[in-house]
C-alpha positions, -999 to +999 in steps of 0.1 A: -198-352+707-164-341+694-150-356+662-113-359+657-099-350+623-090-381+604-066-364+580-034-347+592-014-321+574+015-346+572-008-370+553-016-343+527+021-333+523+028-369+512+011-362+479+036-334+470+067-341+451+100-322+454+128-315+430+157-307+452+183-282+438+214-299+455+238-274+470+215-244+464+191-241+493+165-213+488+163-207+526+193-203+549+193-198+586+219-172+598+246-185+620+237-182+657+247-195+691+213-191+707+181-189+686+160-158+685+123-159+695+115-157+658+136-188+650+120-207+679+085-197+665+095-213+631+098-247+649+060-247+653+048-223+626+063-241+596+035-263+582+060-287+566+081-289+598+113-280+580+128-263+611+143-283+640+167-279+669+201-296+666+220-311+695+236-277+702+203-259+706+205-242+672+178-240+647+184-258+614+164-261+582+159-290+558+145-274+527+137-307+509+101-307+521+095-270+519+061-261+505+072-225+498+043-210+517+062-180+529+055-184+566+092-184+575+097-154+553+071-134+572+084-144+606+122-147+601+133-125+573+125-091+587+148-096+617+176-111+596+172-146+610+169-162+576+177-155+540+148-165+517+146-166+479+126-185+454+140-218+441+154-218+406+129-225+379+119-262+378+130-269+414+111-269+446+077-282+454+055-298+427+019-299+439+002-330+426-034-317+431-030-280+423 
């Protein structure tokens, strides 16, 4: 008998709080007309689902829900697809339970 998980990642992310640094995103996607394979990978690899395709087929990021795990840094930064830096002190994700 298989048991389906009752708790999803999205349910756990609800407990986090975020202090957004308006106008100073810590992750930027480089301008592109067609996304690279690495950018397309980020659509599924990001645990917070911060990456999505816009109506022009380009990858965009919403950093408001970023958990700063570094997944996109490992996948997208080496090829120059993204620019990643730590948020300024006091901004970013605030983990409620550690």
